[in-house]
C-alpha positions as CSV (number, residue, x, y, z in Angstrom):
1,M,52.6,-76.2,55.6
2,N,50.4,-79.2,54.8
3,R,47.4,-77.0,54.1
4,F,49.5,-74.9,51.7
5,K,50.6,-78.1,49.9
6,M,47.0,-79.2,49.6
7,F,45.9,-75.8,48.4
8,M,48.6,-75.7,45.7
9,M,48.0,-79.2,44.5
10,G,46.8,-79.1,40.9
11,R,47.8,-75.5,40.4
12,Y,50.4,-74.2,38.0
13,G,52.9,-72.5,40.3
14,T,55.8,-70.3,39.2
15,D,57.7,-70.4,35.9
16,Q,59.9,-68.0,33.9
17,L,57.1,-65.9,32.6
18,S,55.6,-65.4,36.1
19,M,59.0,-64.4,37.4
20,A,59.5,-62.0,34.5
21,I,56.1,-60.4,35.2
22,L,57.0,-60.2,38.9
23,I,60.4,-58.5,38.3
24,L,58.9,-56.1,35.8
25,G,56.2,-55.2,38.3
26,M,58.8,-54.6,41.0
27,I,60.9,-52.4,38.7
28,L,57.8,-50.4,37.7
29,S,56.8,-50.1,41.3
30,F,60.1,-48.5,42.2
31,I,59.8,-46.1,39.2
32,A,56.2,-45.3,40.2
33,N,57.3,-44.4,43.7
34,A,60.2,-42.3,42.4
35,V,58.1,-40.2,40.1
36,S,54.9,-40.6,42.2
37,S,52.8,-41.7,39.2
38,S,49.4,-43.2,40.0
39,I,49.1,-44.7,36.5
40,L,52.3,-46.7,36.9
41,T,51.2,-47.8,40.3
42,L,48.0,-49.1,38.8
43,I,49.9,-50.9,36.1
44,T,52.1,-52.6,38.8
45,Y,49.0,-53.8,40.6
46,V,47.7,-55.3,37.4
47,L,51.0,-57.0,36.8
48,F,51.1,-58.4,40.3
49,A,47.5,-59.6,40.0
50,L,48.4,-61.3,36.7
51,C,51.4,-63.0,38.3
52,I,49.2,-64.3,41.1
53,Y,46.5,-65.4,38.7
54,R,49.1,-67.4,36.6
55,M,50.5,-69.1,39.8
56,L,47.2,-70.1,41.1
57,S,45.7,-71.2,37.8
58,K,44.5,-74.8,37.3
59,N,44.6,-74.5,33.5
60,I,48.2,-75.9,33.3
61,A,48.2,-76.6,29.5
62,V,47.4,-72.9,28.7
63,R,50.0,-71.6,31.2
64,R,52.7,-73.9,29.7
65,K,51.9,-72.7,26.2
66,E,52.2,-69.1,27.4
67,N,55.5,-69.8,29.0
68,Y,56.8,-71.6,25.9
69,K,56.0,-68.6,23.7
70,F,57.6,-66.3,26.2
71,L,60.8,-68.4,26.2
72,Q,60.9,-68.4,22.4
73,V,61.2,-64.7,22.6
74,W,63.4,-64.5,25.7
75,E,66.0,-67.1,25.0
76,P,67.7,-65.3,22.1
77,I,67.8,-62.0,24.1
78,Y,69.2,-63.8,27.1
79,A,71.9,-65.6,25.0
80,K,72.9,-62.2,23.5
81,L,73.2,-60.7,26.9
82,Q,75.2,-63.6,28.2
83,S,77.7,-63.3,25.3
84,Q,78.0,-59.6,25.8
85,Y,78.7,-60.2,29.5
86,K,81.3,-62.8,28.6
87,M,83.0,-60.4,26.2
88,I,83.2,-57.7,28.9
89,K,84.5,-60.1,31.5
90,E,87.2,-61.4,29.2
91,R,88.2,-58.1,27.6
92,K,91.6,-58.0,29.4
93,T,92.7,-61.4,28.2
94,Y,91.0,-61.7,24.8
95,K,90.4,-59.4,21.8
96,Y,87.1,-59.9,20.1
97,F,86.5,-59.0,16.4
98,K,84.3,-60.0,13.5
99,C,85.2,-62.0,10.4
100,P,85.1,-59.6,7.4
101,N,83.4,-62.3,5.3
102,C,80.7,-63.9,7.4
103,K,80.6,-61.5,10.4
104,K,81.0,-64.3,13.0
105,V,82.5,-63.0,16.3
106,L,86.0,-64.4,16.8
107,R,88.5,-64.0,19.7
108,A,92.2,-64.1,20.0
109,P,94.5,-63.8,23.1
110,R,95.8,-60.3,23.6
111,G,99.5,-59.5,23.3
112,K,100.4,-61.8,20.4
113,G,101.0,-59.0,17.9
114,K,100.0,-59.5,14.3
115,I,98.5,-62.9,13.7
116,V,96.9,-64.8,10.8
117,V,93.3,-65.6,11.8
118,T,91.3,-68.4,10.1
119,C,87.5,-68.1,10.6
120,Q,86.1,-71.5,11.7
121,E,82.8,-70.8,9.9
122,C,83.9,-69.7,6.4
123,K,87.6,-70.6,6.4
124,T,88.6,-67.0,5.4
125,K,92.1,-66.0,6.4
126,F,93.0,-62.5,7.4
127,I,95.6,-60.6,9.4
128,K,94.7,-59.0,12.7
129,Q,96.7,-57.0,15.3
130,V,95.9,-58.3,18.8
């Protein structure tokens, strides 16, 4: 274990981009095995090699910049997926709808009948059946 620590000292290690490349490589590997495609298998090998290269790299500043650019793209996608998951999870207790004026997503508890909803963003009032 001590030798491994010494070997990894000064190297970049793992980050979100490395993990995304690794997961993508694993998914493509399963697909390549299912359809027995040698091209997809080659692509997975390239992805795994890229992942290992990033983890063992000593050029930390460049790897951080790559990860930062990846996170700028990934964070909005991840936030959207999280909000969709939350909406699906709470679908039995809350009704979700959009404001007709500003299109902001609002929610109201189910089973209240007709209610007057006031949008927090644009202060528009409208009637909604929940």
